[in-house]
Structure formats: structure tokens, C-alpha cells
N, C-alpha and C positions, 0 to 999 in steps of 0.2 A: 587518662584513662580514658575516656570520652572519645575521642580520636580512635583511638584503638579499635572500639568497638564498633566504630562506625565504618571503621575499613574491612569489619568481619562479612558484612551486610553485602548482597547483591547489588553492582552498582547499576544505576539506570542505563541503558544500552544508548553506546554512543552514534549508531549507526544512523538512524533516525534525524540526528542534527549535522552528520557530515554532508547528507542525504541535501537538507533544506539547504545547508550552506553553499553547495554547488548550485542548486539551484535560484537562489539568490545572486551570487555570482553573474550565471546566465543573465539574469534579469539585468544585472548593472550594466554589463558588455554589451547586450543584446544578441549572445549567443543561443543556439537551441537546446536546450535541456535532454538529453537524450538518458533513457533508463532501460537497462539490461535487464529481464528476468528468470530466473531458473523455474520454469512452469511448472507446478505440481498438482495434487488432487486437491487442495486447499485454495488455490488460485482461481478467480473468476477473469478470465479473458479471453477475446475471441478465438477459439483454437484452431480456426482458419487460418490464421496467420502464425501460428507456433511452428517454427522451424527448429530440427534438431533439441528439442525441450525445452527453447528457451524464444522470448518475444523481444522486440526493441518498442519502447513509445517514446516519441515526440508528447513530453508534457509540458512544450510551450504553453502560456496564455491562452494563444490563440489557437492551439488543436485540443485543449482539454476544458471541462468545465466541473466544477465543484470539487475542486482539485485539494484533496487534504492526505496528511499525514504524520500520523501520529507513534508512539511507540510499538504500537501491533502492526500497521498497516498503512497500504498507499491506496488511497480510492481517487477515482474519478471518473468521467463521463464523457466517453469521446464517439466521433461518431467511424466508421469504418465501412468499407466497399463502395460500389457503385451506387448502390442505391443509400449510401449516409445513414444508415442505420445507428441510432444510439445505442451504446452498449455502456454497463455499470461496470468499472473494472475494477476487482477488488486483490490486492496483491498483498499477502503476510510481507513485513518490513524484511526476514529473512529470506526471503527467496530473490530478494535485489542482489544483483551481482556487482553491477557497474551504474556509476552516475557519472557523464561526463558531459561537456559542452559539446556539441559537434564541433564546432571551428577549433577549438582547442584543446582538443582531446588529451592532450598530456596534462590538461590541468584536472583529470577526471579521478576518481577514484573506485579500486575495485574491491568486494568484500567478498569474506567466504561466505557459499551458501551452506545455512543450515538445515536442517530438517523441521519442518511445522509441526507445533506442538498445539494440538489440538484444545479449542479453548473450551473451559468447560462453561455448558452451558445453563444458566437460573432456569430452573423448573418452581415454578409459582404453583404453591399448592394454594388452595383454596384454605381460607382459615373458617374456623367453625363458626363464627358470627354470619358469614356472609351468606345470603342466601344463592341459592343456586341461578345463573341465568340464562334466561331463557332465549330461543331463537328469536331473532326481528326478522318479521314479514318485509321483502322490497315489493314495492307495488311498482 
């Protein structure tokens, strides 16, 4: 009975695991990991590099800094353009349409791109016991 009830719950998304698997494969084989993103309003990407609604990233260790992928999003810092401007990239995982090693493209995965659901923002309501905060003067 317990197993049947567990099957009714929404399973944990598999897409982040598959993406991480391809990235690990790339590290192990020395291949260059590429990620293709279908950009929407929730993506924070350098828009001057978006072509036909999508952008392609090299997410190798040499190309990005502070790379992280969890169940919700892929984030990293990278330099773009001639001036090497650092950009904080944020991409919801559901907007990733492909992940592949550049040298072995047949080993990649393609994904159905899904609409991004806005995250519920937490609104911190002040408790009755807390005194109001005063602005701090900066000298």
C-alpha cells in the first residue's frame, strides 16, 4: 500500500540529473559541454547573444565560474564580449533544450522546453515583537 501512495506523488524532476550526467561525462572525457537554452522573460542572459530566441553556452570549468545546477535553475558567472564583462547567468532548468559534449554531439540529450512557472516570493511580514528598523547613515 505504501508504494502505491508514493507513486501518486509528483516525482522529483529528472532533467537536472541528466544534465549533470552529461557534464560529468564531459569532464571525464575532456569534452566541451554545451547547453542550449530557449530564452524567456525569466532567464537572465546577455541578450545581445540571443539568436532566434535561444542562446548557447560553453559551461566548461574554464569558461564559467560558480556553476550550480539544482532542481530549479542553472546559475553561473561568465565573461562576455570584447571587454570581458562578467555576467551572472540564471536559467530555469525547464528552459534548457539541449545539453551535449561538443566533440560527441550524438551523446547529448534534448529536452522539451516547458513554460516557466513564477516562483512564489516569500514576503517577510514583521512580527509584532520586532521594533521597526531605522535607516543606517553611511558616512
